[in-house]
C-alpha positions as CSV (number, residue, x, y, z in Angstrom):
1,M,138.0,12.3,263.5
2,N,140.1,13.6,266.1
3,G,138.5,16.7,267.6
4,K,135.1,15.5,266.2
5,D,133.5,13.1,268.7
6,I,130.5,14.4,270.6
7,L,128.9,12.0,273.1
8,F,125.4,12.7,274.3
9,L,124.3,11.4,277.7
10,S,120.0,12.0,277.0
11,T,117.4,11.0,279.7
12,N,115.1,10.6,276.4
13,R,114.7,7.8,274.0
14,Y,115.7,9.0,270.6
15,D,112.4,8.4,268.8
16,A,109.8,9.8,271.3
17,Y,107.2,10.9,269.6
18,F,107.9,15.2,270.1
19,P,111.4,15.5,268.6
20,S,113.3,16.8,271.9
21,R,116.0,19.9,272.7
22,K,118.5,16.7,273.1
23,T,117.7,14.8,269.7
24,R,117.6,18.1,267.7
25,F,121.0,19.3,269.2
26,A,122.7,16.1,268.6
27,K,121.2,15.8,265.2
28,F,122.2,19.1,264.3
29,L,125.9,19.0,265.6
30,S,126.2,15.3,263.1
31,E,124.9,17.5,260.2
32,N,127.8,19.8,260.8
33,G,131.1,17.8,261.0
34,F,131.0,16.3,264.2
35,R,130.7,12.5,264.9
36,V,127.6,11.8,267.4
37,V,126.9,9.1,269.2
38,Y,123.2,9.5,271.2
39,V,122.9,7.4,274.5
40,E,119.3,7.0,275.2
41,S,118.2,7.3,278.9
42,P,118.6,3.9,280.6
43,Y,115.8,1.9,282.0
44,T,115.2,0.3,285.4
45,Y,114.8,-3.6,285.8
46,L,111.4,-2.4,288.0
47,A,110.2,-0.7,284.5
48,Y,110.9,-3.7,282.5
49,L,109.1,-6.3,285.2
50,K,106.3,-3.9,285.0
51,K,106.2,-3.9,280.9
52,R,107.0,-0.1,280.8
53,V,109.5,-0.9,278.1
54,K,110.4,-3.2,275.1
55,S,114.2,-4.4,275.4
56,N,114.3,-6.0,271.8
57,N,117.1,-4.1,270.8
58,A,118.8,-3.2,274.2
59,G,122.4,-2.0,274.7
60,K,122.9,-1.9,270.9
61,L,124.8,0.6,268.9
62,E,123.1,1.7,265.7
63,H,124.5,3.6,263.0
64,I,121.3,5.4,261.8
65,A,122.5,8.5,259.7
66,D,126.3,10.0,258.1
67,N,128.1,10.8,261.6
68,F,125.0,9.7,263.9
69,Y,124.7,6.9,265.9
70,I,122.3,5.9,269.1
71,L,123.4,3.3,272.1
72,R,119.9,2.2,272.6
73,S,118.2,1.8,276.0
74,F,119.7,-1.1,278.6
75,P,118.6,-2.0,282.3
76,I,120.4,-0.6,285.2
77,W,119.0,-1.3,288.8
78,P,116.3,1.3,290.6
79,F,116.8,3.5,293.5
80,F,120.1,5.2,292.0
81,K,118.5,8.5,292.8
82,K,117.8,7.5,296.2
83,Y,120.6,5.4,297.6
84,N,124.4,6.0,297.2
85,L,125.0,2.4,297.1
86,F,122.5,1.6,294.0
87,N,124.0,4.9,292.4
88,R,127.7,3.6,292.7
89,L,126.8,0.1,291.0
90,D,124.4,1.9,288.2
91,E,127.1,4.1,287.5
92,G,129.5,1.4,286.9
93,I,127.3,-0.3,285.2
94,Y,126.2,2.8,282.7
95,Y,129.8,3.7,281.8
96,S,130.8,0.4,280.9
97,K,128.2,0.1,278.4
98,I,129.1,3.0,277.1
99,K,132.7,2.5,276.6
100,N,132.4,-0.5,275.5
101,A,129.8,0.3,272.8
102,L,132.1,3.3,271.6
103,K,135.2,0.7,271.2
104,E,133.2,-0.2,268.5
105,I,133.5,2.2,266.2
106,S,136.8,4.1,267.9
107,F,134.8,6.8,269.4
108,E,136.7,8.6,271.6
109,P,134.3,11.6,273.1
110,N,136.1,15.2,272.6
111,I,133.3,16.7,274.2
112,V,130.4,14.8,276.4
113,F,127.0,16.5,276.1
114,N,125.2,15.6,279.6
115,Y,121.6,15.3,280.2
116,M,122.1,13.1,283.3
117,P,123.4,14.3,286.1
118,F,122.8,11.0,288.6
119,F,126.8,9.6,287.6
120,P,128.8,12.7,287.9
121,K,132.0,10.8,289.1
122,G,132.2,8.1,285.8
123,I,132.1,11.0,283.8
124,K,135.7,12.0,284.4
125,Q,137.1,8.9,282.5
126,F,136.2,10.5,279.1
127,N,138.9,12.8,279.8
128,A,136.6,15.4,277.5
129,K,135.5,18.5,277.8
130,L,131.8,18.8,279.5
131,I,128.8,20.4,278.8
132,Y,125.9,20.0,281.1
133,D,122.7,21.2,279.5
134,C,120.1,21.5,282.5
135,V,116.7,21.6,281.3
136,D,114.5,20.5,284.4
137,D,114.5,20.6,288.0
138,H,115.6,16.7,288.4
139,A,114.9,16.8,292.3
140,S,111.6,18.0,291.7
141,F,110.0,14.7,289.8
142,G,108.5,12.0,291.7
143,G,109.1,8.5,291.9
144,L,112.0,6.6,293.7
145,I,114.1,9.4,294.5
146,N,115.4,11.2,297.3
147,P,115.5,15.2,296.4
148,A,118.5,16.2,298.6
149,F,120.5,13.2,296.9
150,V,119.7,14.0,293.5
151,N,120.7,17.9,293.8
152,T,124.2,16.9,295.7
153,L,124.6,14.6,292.8
154,E,123.6,17.5,290.1
155,K,125.8,20.2,291.9
156,K,129.1,17.7,291.4
157,T,127.9,17.6,287.8
158,V,128.0,21.4,287.6
159,E,131.2,21.9,289.2
160,L,132.8,19.0,286.6
161,A,131.4,20.8,283.4
162,D,133.6,23.2,281.5
163,V,130.0,24.8,280.5
164,V,126.4,24.8,282.0
165,M,123.5,25.3,279.8
166,V,120.0,26.1,280.9
167,T,116.9,26.8,279.3
168,D,115.1,30.3,279.7
169,N,113.9,29.8,283.2
170,E,114.8,32.4,285.9
171,V,113.9,29.8,289.0
172,L,116.2,27.2,287.2
173,T,119.0,29.5,286.2
174,N,119.0,30.8,289.7
175,K,119.5,27.3,291.1
176,I,122.2,26.5,289.1
177,K,124.2,29.6,290.2
178,S,123.5,28.5,293.9
179,F,125.5,25.3,292.7
180,G,128.5,27.5,292.1
181,K,128.4,28.3,288.5
182,T,126.8,30.8,286.0
183,P,125.0,29.5,283.3
184,V,124.6,29.9,279.5
185,V,121.0,30.9,278.5
186,V,119.9,28.5,275.8
187,G,116.1,28.9,275.6
188,N,114.1,26.2,274.3
189,G,113.3,26.4,270.2
190,V,110.6,25.6,267.5
191,N,110.3,24.4,264.2
192,Y,109.5,27.4,262.7
193,E,109.2,26.7,258.9
194,L,106.4,23.8,259.8
195,F,104.5,25.6,262.4
196,S,104.5,28.8,260.3
197,Q,102.9,27.3,257.5
198,W,99.5,28.5,257.9
199,L,100.9,31.9,257.0
200,K,100.5,30.7,253.5
201,N,96.8,30.3,253.4
202,K,95.6,32.8,256.2
203,D,93.3,34.5,254.2
204,S,91.4,31.6,253.8
205,L,91.7,29.9,257.5
206,Q,88.7,28.6,259.0
207,I,88.9,29.0,263.0
208,K,87.2,26.3,264.7
209,K,85.5,25.8,268.2
210,Q,88.2,24.0,269.3
211,I,90.3,25.0,272.6
212,T,93.6,22.6,272.1
213,Y,96.5,21.1,274.4
214,V,99.8,19.5,273.2
215,G,101.9,17.4,275.4
216,A,102.3,14.9,277.5
217,I,99.0,14.2,280.2
218,A,101.4,13.6,283.0
219,D,101.2,14.2,286.7
220,W,101.7,17.9,286.2
221,F,98.4,18.1,284.0
222,D,95.6,19.7,286.0
223,V,92.6,17.2,284.9
224,D,90.3,19.4,287.2
225,L,91.2,22.6,285.6
226,V,90.4,20.9,282.0
227,Y,87.2,19.6,283.6
228,K,86.0,22.7,284.3
229,V,87.4,24.3,280.9
230,A,84.9,21.7,279.3
231,T,81.9,22.3,281.5
232,A,82.4,26.1,280.8
233,F,82.8,26.0,277.1
234,K,80.4,23.2,276.1
235,D,79.6,24.3,272.6
236,F,83.9,23.7,272.0
237,E,85.5,20.8,271.4
238,I,88.5,20.1,273.9
239,I,91.3,18.5,272.0
240,L,94.1,16.5,273.9
241,I,96.9,15.6,272.0
242,G,99.7,13.6,273.7
243,F,100.5,10.3,275.8
244,V,98.2,9.8,278.7
245,S,100.1,8.6,281.8
246,T,97.9,9.8,284.8
247,D,94.2,9.3,285.8
248,I,92.0,11.3,283.5
249,S,88.8,9.1,284.2
250,Q,87.4,12.5,285.2
251,L,87.3,13.4,281.6
252,Q,86.2,10.6,280.2
253,G,82.5,10.8,280.2
254,L,82.6,14.4,278.7
255,S,81.0,14.4,275.0
256,N,83.4,17.5,274.1
257,V,86.5,16.2,275.0
258,K,88.2,14.3,272.3
259,F,91.7,12.1,273.1
260,L,93.7,12.0,269.8
261,G,96.9,10.1,271.4
262,K,100.3,10.5,270.3
263,K,100.5,12.6,266.9
264,T,103.5,14.0,264.8
265,Q,104.2,17.6,264.6
266,E,103.4,17.4,260.7
267,E,100.0,16.1,261.8
268,F,99.0,18.2,265.0
269,A,100.4,21.7,263.6
270,P,97.3,22.0,261.6
271,I,94.6,21.4,264.1
272,L,96.9,23.9,266.3
273,S,96.4,26.7,263.8
274,E,92.6,26.5,263.2
275,S,91.9,26.4,266.9
276,A,90.4,29.0,268.9
277,V,92.7,28.9,271.9
278,A,95.8,26.7,272.9
279,I,96.3,26.1,276.5
280,V,98.8,25.1,279.1
281,P,96.6,23.7,282.0
282,F,99.7,22.9,284.5
283,K,99.3,22.5,287.7
284,V,102.0,25.1,289.5
285,N,104.3,23.3,291.8
286,D,108.4,23.3,291.8
287,L,108.6,21.1,289.0
288,T,106.5,23.2,286.6
289,K,107.8,26.3,288.2
290,K,111.2,25.5,286.2
291,V,110.2,24.7,282.9
292,D,110.5,26.2,279.4
293,P,107.9,24.8,277.7
294,L,108.4,23.5,274.0
295,K,104.5,23.9,273.5
296,I,105.0,27.7,274.2
297,Y,106.8,27.8,270.9
298,E,105.0,25.8,268.9
299,Y,101.2,27.7,270.1
300,L,102.7,31.0,269.2
301,S,104.2,30.1,265.8
302,A,101.0,28.3,265.1
303,G,99.5,31.6,265.7
304,V,96.9,30.5,268.1
305,P,96.5,32.5,271.4
306,V,97.7,31.0,274.2
307,V,95.9,30.5,278.0
308,S,98.2,29.4,280.6
309,T,98.5,29.2,284.2
310,A,101.4,30.6,285.8
311,V,103.8,28.0,285.5
312,G,108.0,28.3,284.4
313,N,108.9,31.6,282.3
314,V,105.3,32.2,280.4
315,S,104.9,35.7,282.0
316,K,107.7,36.4,279.3
317,F,105.7,35.8,276.3
318,P,102.4,37.4,274.8
319,V,100.3,34.9,276.3
320,Y,97.0,34.9,278.7
321,I,97.8,33.8,282.6
322,G,95.4,32.8,284.6
323,T,96.3,32.1,288.2
324,T,93.2,30.5,289.3
325,H,90.9,28.2,287.4
326,K,88.1,30.7,287.3
327,E,90.5,33.5,286.0
328,F,91.7,30.9,283.5
329,I,88.5,30.2,282.4
330,E,88.0,34.1,282.0
331,K,91.3,34.5,280.0
332,I,90.1,31.9,277.3
333,Q,87.0,33.6,277.0
334,L,89.2,36.9,276.8
335,A,91.5,35.4,274.2
336,I,88.9,34.5,271.8
337,S,86.8,37.9,272.1
338,E,90.3,39.6,271.4
339,D,91.4,37.0,268.5
340,N,91.6,38.3,264.7
341,I,93.9,37.3,261.8
342,D,96.0,40.2,262.5
343,K,97.1,39.3,266.0
344,R,97.6,35.9,264.7
345,T,100.0,37.1,262.1
346,Q,101.8,38.9,264.3
347,R,102.3,36.1,266.9
348,T,104.2,34.2,264.3
349,V,105.9,36.7,262.6
350,E,107.7,37.7,266.4
351,A,107.9,34.0,267.0
352,K,110.3,33.8,264.4
353,I,113.4,34.4,266.8
354,Y,112.5,31.0,268.4
355,S,113.9,29.2,265.6
356,W,115.6,25.7,266.6
357,E,117.9,27.4,263.6
358,N,118.6,30.3,266.1
359,K,119.5,27.9,269.2
360,F,121.6,26.0,266.9
361,K,123.9,28.9,266.3
362,K,124.4,29.3,270.0
363,V,125.1,26.0,270.5
364,L,127.5,25.7,267.7
365,E,129.6,28.5,269.0
366,I,129.8,26.7,272.5
367,V,131.2,24.1,271.0
368,E,133.5,25.5,268.7
369,N,135.0,27.8,271.7
370,L,135.7,24.5,273.9
371,L,137.2,22.6,271.4
372,N,139.4,25.5,270.3
373,G,140.4,26.8,273.5
């Protein structure tokens, strides 16, 4: 399929519970005439030994839909974000696995859509146009990394790229500019059709006394803040939806805190729309300053009032922002007192501009310009 092969180098598994920007862009392009291979993020042998991953189908190329293949996650050595020796070793493993898999289906990438800025040298072997889509500040994550080394690798990736995309975050945009290129801003999006469903029954909407959070409950999740919210709003249920990977023992003794675990978007969309408030209780740090939270788009599309800490680009949206724990709680009270069906309707209607369909148009334009340029 000359001119129509696109390789996605992802930092996510394809089957993650919440569909990501990466999986959505890949699937969209496969449905619009391109043949796509989506390479899942590799895992380290260390993660395997700690039983954090399963490896039943490691490194297998799976044909899951018309024009759409997944190269399943496979193991590499740890420390590739910290030491040059391990980086070179893992770069060789990473690209040789990919190239061997692509031979199975005579796949020769015309475009590489890259989310993995850790192996810049090897990417040149594909002799393809390169799109680097920067969605996070990789140097701000914890774990076995050297931030300066990660920034050096990312800078090389940016220099190699024909187009650099970035989420709608000014801090992240300025970081990419400091690497020598002006990025194209393509903000995150939302499954608008799903989250706006509540409008069909808005006259019968029953708003429950619940404060809801959807997303990963990880290092950046402010457990202390949520504890204070739960104790300040004892007559409300605090609904937490998502995978837990941090210590939440502080919350487990509270009768009004409910952990619902992982749920699909179809499952949690109605929970959102009937909530009194949706929250983004993130710590403010180098990582969260550079986020473009998907949940904001989902919350607004569901019509629910939103209270957030001062992270990422949230000040661009019609949300309540609490810069301290005390102010966060006050903003929840204010959001509840000011809320009504008309405001919920307005939030949902205005959120339509964030639909993934609008983002897809921009991505398709970028891809076609590269192929025709």
